[in-house]
N, C-alpha and C positions, 0 to 999 in steps of 0.2 A: 656480239658481247662477252655474249654468252651460249655453249652451245646447247644440245636440246636438252641433254645427261645433268647437267649440270642444271635449270631450269628445271630440273625433275624432281633430285634430291635437292634443292632451291623450296618450293614445295612439297614436298615433303617435310621436309622438318618447318614450314615454317605452319603447314596443319598441324604436323605433334607437335609447338608451340604454342596453335591457337588455342586448340582439345586441352592441351595442362592449363593454361590460362583459366578456358572454362571451365573443372573440373576446380583450382583452387577458389575462385571468385560462387560456385555456387559450397563447396565444407563453407567458408565466411559465411554466407548468410545463412546454413541453416546454421554453422553456429552460433551465433547472434542473437540466431531465432529456440531453440532452446532454453540461451544467456536470460530473454528477454521473459521468458514465459515461466524460468524460478525465477529473477524480482517479484514477476506480480503476486504466484505462489506463498514469499518469501513476506510478501505485504498485503499478504488476501488473513495468517498466520499471527500477525505481530495486528489485525484491527481483531483478529476474534481473540487474541490476549487479553489484548484492552475493552472488551465489553468482558471477559469473563474475572478480570480485574474489579472491574466498577465495580460487578450480579456479587462478588464475594465481601466486599466492604457494605454487602447495605441496601446496593440501588437496586432500586424498581425500574422493570422496565425499558432496561435497557435495550435504545435499538442504534444501528447502525443506520444514516443514512449520505447514501454520497460524501460526505465531505467533513458530517460530522456525529458524532456520538451524544445521546438522547441520557439521560436515567432519572430516576427520582424516586426520595426518603419521602414514604405520603404518609409516616408515621412523628409529627411533628412535640407529639408530646416529652421527645426525647430527644430534646432539640442537641443536646453538644453532639451525639452520636451522630449525628441524619451533619453534621455541620463539621464534625473530626469526619465521617466518614464520603464526602464529598470535599476533602479540601487534601486525601491521601489519594482522592481518585483523580483526579486533578494532576496529580504525581508523579497517582501509577503505568501512566500512560507518558511513554518517548514518543518521541515526536509528537506529540497533541498540546492544545494551552487549552487553560479555562474560559471563555466567550464568556458564559454568565452563570449568574447564580441570586439564586431565587430563593425564599423563605419568609415562611408566615400567611398568613389572608389575602394577600394584595395580591399572593403567584396565583399566575390562569390557573397552575396543575397544584392539585395541593398537598403542602407536606414542602416540603422540597424541593428541589429539579437542577441541576448543572447542565451544562453545552460544552461541548469541550467538539473543537476545532484544529482538520487540522495543519501541521504550520506550515509547512511543503508540501505545493502543487504536487501529482502526479505526471 
C-alpha cells in the first residue's frame, strides 16, 4: 500500500503533529493554572477589603473564618452608632449577606455583633 519512504514521511508527519498537540495542551494547562491563581488572589483581596471596611466602620475583633466574617461593637452606650455601623457593614461587602445580628444583654458577646456569610461558594 505505502512504500517505505512514504511510511517514513507519514511517521514523521504524525510525530510532528503529536508533538504540536502536546505543546498546545501543555500551554492550555499552564494558562488555566495562571488564571486560577489570579482569581484566587482576587478573591482573597476582596475578603481582606471587606474585613478592612467592617473595621473602618467601628467593628472590633473582625475575623474571617472560612465562609463567615464576624465583628463586634463592644460599646452599646452609642447604640445608634453600633446599629448603623453594623447595617452599613452588611452593605459594604459585595458578595456577602448578613446572617445574624445581635445587640444587647441577651447576646453571647457583650455589645453588638454581626455575622456575614459568603453568598456564593468558592
